[in-house]
C-alpha positions in Angstrom: 16.1 -14.4 30.0 17.0 -15.0 26.3 14.6 -12.3 25.0 14.2 -8.6 25.6 11.1 -6.8 24.4 12.1 -3.1 23.9 9.4 -0.4 23.5 10.9 2.8 22.2 9.0 5.8 23.7 9.0 9.5 22.9 6.4 11.7 24.6 4.0 8.8 24.7 2.8 8.7 28.2 -0.8 8.1 27.1 0.3 5.3 24.7 2.2 3.6 27.6 -0.9 3.8 29.8 -3.0 2.3 27.0 -0.9 -0.4 25.5 1.9 -1.4 27.9 -0.6 -3.3 30.2 -1.3 -5.8 27.5 2.5 -6.5 27.1 2.9 -7.0 30.9 -0.2 -9.2 31.2 0.8 -11.4 28.3 4.2 -11.9 30.0 3.0 -12.3 33.6 1.7 -15.8 33.6 4.9 -17.4 32.4 7.6 -14.7 32.0 9.7 -15.4 28.9 11.1 -11.9 28.3 12.4 -8.8 29.9 10.1 -5.9 29.2 12.1 -2.7 28.7 11.0 0.8 27.8 13.7 2.9 26.2 12.8 6.5 26.6 14.0 8.7 23.7 14.4 12.0 25.5 10.8 12.5 26.3 9.7 15.9 27.7 6.2 14.8 28.8 5.3 12.8 31.9 6.5 9.4 30.4 9.2 8.8 33.0 6.9 9.6 35.9 4.2 7.3 34.5 6.7 4.5 34.2 8.0 5.0 37.7 4.6 5.3 39.4 2.3 3.1 37.3 4.7 0.5 35.9 7.5 0.2 38.6 8.4 -3.4 37.5 9.3 -2.3 33.9 13.0 -1.8 33.2 13.9 1.5 31.7 16.7 2.8 29.5 16.8 6.6 29.5 18.4 8.3 26.5 19.5 11.8 26.7 17.6 13.1 23.6 15.4 12.0 20.8 17.6 10.0 18.5 14.7 9.0 16.2 13.4 5.5 15.8 16.5 4.0 14.2 19.3 5.3 16.4 17.1 5.2 19.5 16.7 1.4 19.1 20.4 1.1 18.3 21.4 2.8 21.5 18.9 0.7 23.5 20.0 -2.6 22.0 23.6 -1.8 22.7 22.7 -2.2 26.4 21.1 -5.7 26.2 22.8 -9.0 25.8 19.8 -11.4 25.4 19.8 -13.8 22.4 16.7 -12.2 20.9 15.3 -8.7 21.0 11.8 -7.6 20.0 11.4 -4.1 18.6 7.8 -3.3 19.7 6.0 0.0 18.9 4.5 1.8 21.8 1.1 1.7 20.1 0.9 -2.1 19.8 -1.6 -4.2 21.8 -0.4 -7.8 22.1 -2.5 -10.9 22.6 -2.0 -13.7 25.1 0.8 -16.1 24.0 2.0 -13.8 21.2 5.7 -14.1 21.9 6.2 -17.9 22.3 5.5 -18.8 18.6 8.0 -16.3 17.4 10.7 -17.5 19.8 9.9 -21.2 19.1 10.3 -20.6 15.4 13.6 -18.8 15.8 14.9 -21.6 18.0 13.9 -24.2 15.4 15.3 -22.3 12.4 18.8 -21.1 13.0 19.0 -19.8 9.4 16.3 -17.2 10.2 17.4 -13.8 11.4 14.1 -12.2 12.2 10.4 -12.9 12.3 7.2 -10.9 12.8 3.7 -11.7 14.0 0.5 -11.1 12.0 -0.4 -7.4 12.4 -4.0 -6.5 12.6 -5.4 -2.9 12.8 -6.3 -1.7 16.3 -9.2 0.4 15.1 -10.6 -2.2 12.6 -9.7 -5.4 14.4 -10.8 -7.7 11.6 -8.5 -6.1 9.1 -4.7 -6.2 8.5 -2.7 -3.2 9.5 -0.8 -1.2 6.9 2.6 -1.4 8.6 3.4 -5.1 8.2 0.2 -7.0 7.8 1.1 -10.7 7.3 4.7 -10.1 6.1 6.5 -7.7 3.9 7.8 -7.9 0.3 9.5 -5.7 -2.2 8.6 -5.5 -5.9 11.4 -5.0 -8.5 11.1 -1.2 -8.3 11.8 -1.2 -4.6 8.2 -0.5 -3.5 7.2 -2.3 -0.3 4.0 -4.2 0.0 2.6 -6.9 2.3 0.5 -10.0 2.4 -2.8 -8.4 3.1 -1.9 -4.9 2.0 -1.0 -3.4 -1.4 -0.3 0.3 -1.4 -3.0 1.9 0.8 -5.5 -0.9 0.5 -5.7 -3.5 3.3 -7.7 -6.7 3.3 -10.0 -8.2 5.9 -8.4 -11.1 7.7 -10.2 -14.3 6.8 -7.3 -16.5 7.7 -6.1 -16.5 4.2 -2.5 -15.8 5.3 -2.4 -18.1 8.3 0.6 -20.0 6.9 4.2 -19.3 7.9 5.9 -17.6 5.0 9.4 -16.5 4.0 9.3 -12.8 3.5 11.5 -9.9 2.3 11.1 -7.7 5.4 9.6 -7.7 8.8 7.8 -4.8 10.2 9.5 -2.5 12.8 6.2 -2.4 14.7 6.9 -5.9 16.0 10.2 -7.4 14.9 11.8 -10.3 16.7 15.5 -10.4 15.7 18.6 -12.2 16.7 20.6 -9.7 18.7 23.9 -10.8 17.4 22.8 -10.5 13.8 21.2 -7.1 14.4 24.5 -5.8 15.7 26.7 -7.6 13.1 24.7 -6.0 10.3 25.0 -2.6 11.8 21.6 -2.2 13.2 19.1 0.3 11.9 20.6 3.1 9.7 20.5 6.2 12.0 20.6 8.5 8.9 17.1 7.3 8.0 15.8 8.7 11.4 12.5 6.9 10.8 10.5 5.0 8.1 11.7 2.1 6.1 14.8 1.7 8.3 13.6 -1.8 9.2 13.2 -2.7 5.5 16.8 -1.5 4.8 18.1 -3.6 7.7 16.2 -6.7 6.5 17.6 -6.2 3.0 21.1 -6.1 4.5 20.4 -9.3 6.4 19.1 -11.1 3.3 22.2 -9.9 1.4 24.2 -11.8 4.0 22.3 -15.0 3.5 19.8 -14.8 6.3 16.1 -15.6 6.0 13.1 -13.8 7.4 9.6 -15.1 8.2 6.1 -14.2 9.3 4.6 -16.4 12.0 0.9 -15.7 11.9 0.1 -17.9 14.9 1.3 -14.8 16.8 -1.2 -11.9 16.5 -0.9 -8.2 17.6 -2.9 -5.1 17.0 -1.2 -1.9 15.8 -2.8 1.5 16.1 -0.4 3.0 13.4 0.3 6.6 12.6 1.2 7.2 16.3 4.1 9.5 15.4 3.1 11.0 12.0 -0.2 10.6 10.2 -0.2 8.9 6.8 -0.7 12.1 4.9 1.9 14.2 6.8 4.4 15.8 4.4 7.2 14.9 6.8 6.2 11.2 6.5 6.1 11.5 2.7 9.6 13.1 2.7 11.1 10.3 4.8 9.4 7.5 2.9 10.6 8.8 -0.5 14.1 9.7 0.6 14.7 6.5 2.6 13.3 4.3 -0.1 15.8 5.7 -2.7 18.7 5.3 -0.2 17.6 1.7 0.5 17.7 0.8 -3.2 21.0 2.5 -3.7 22.6 0.7 -0.7 21.3 -2.8 -1.2 20.3 -3.6 -4.8 22.9 -5.0 -7.1 23.2 -2.7 -10.2 20.6 -0.2 -8.9 20.9 2.3 -11.7 18.1 1.0 -14.0 15.6 1.0 -11.2 16.7 4.4 -9.9 16.4 5.9 -13.4 12.8 4.6 -13.6 12.1 5.9 -10.1 13.1 9.4 -11.3 10.0 9.5 -13.5 7.7 7.7 -11.1 8.6 9.9 -8.2 7.9 13.1 -10.2 4.6 11.6 -11.4 3.7 11.0 -7.8 4.6 14.7 -7.0 2.3 15.8 -9.9 -0.5 13.6 -8.5 -0.1 15.3 -5.1 -0.3 18.7 -6.8 -3.5 17.7 -8.7 -5.1 16.6 -5.4 -4.2 19.9 -3.7 -1.5 18.3 -1.5 1.2 20.9 -2.1 3.1 20.0 1.1 3.4 16.4 0.0 4.5 17.4 -3.5 7.2 19.6 -2.1 8.3 16.7 0.1 9.0 14.5 -2.9 11.2 17.2 -4.5 13.0 17.7 -1.1 13.4 14.0 -0.7 15.1 13.5 -4.0 17.4 16.4 -3.4 18.4 15.0 0.0 18.8 11.5 -1.4 21.4 12.8 -3.9 23.2 14.6 -1.1 23.2 11.6 1.3 24.1 8.8 -1.1 27.7 10.0 -1.2 28.0 8.6 2.3 27.3 5.0 1.1 29.1 2.4 -1.0 
């Protein structure tokens, strides 16, 4: 087959039981993809669940938890299909979700990656935070989406049911040309998790590739499956990785990074004022780690 759907799993046995059946059902009537679970060094019953309850699913077993970024890199090294779909383990797909993505990619050779429309699994009439109807970046490097700005998501009334060129595709359900993924270096393993797909998309766009959201395809994303939205670790990764992404990809980044100095510390102050000391500390730690890590990049 010319497409591999790879679900990266880490200690997600219950997620597999809940969401993997929808992927298999959608692919069963007219199989158009290999369904693969890449296990990221799980210590729960994930591998037993796959062997006993989903024996037809191919597995790639990694020797430890490499994080989202490197976990996918190592899994994709082992496939040679034309397209690969990075699909979160907490995504429920709908019937016929994959064909529109592949058809669009086939018809548009200038496009490196596409995403479906992402709705929230808990509030199924609303967009989901991580991707919505396609991702964009403002001039300060802050990501937002059609259907979501900052933490506010819209109800889906069909207002974004047009195919649109976008700045980044969500890592929750990204269909990408395998060759381009590898040529651009894949996801940055140093990011570990969060914004690594935005960084990859920026690198692809810097090389002349286009990206799109194809809303004819619809999936439902639970979100927060690894870290809750207010977890200080998530705050740390988001702030650190966003700064690294700007430094790596933006032409003449210094004006933006200078402004971000003030905006990041304003965010830390807001966390303190709202009694979120852990998140405030995460911002300071993120900026310190960014300065240490940026020496590794051109």
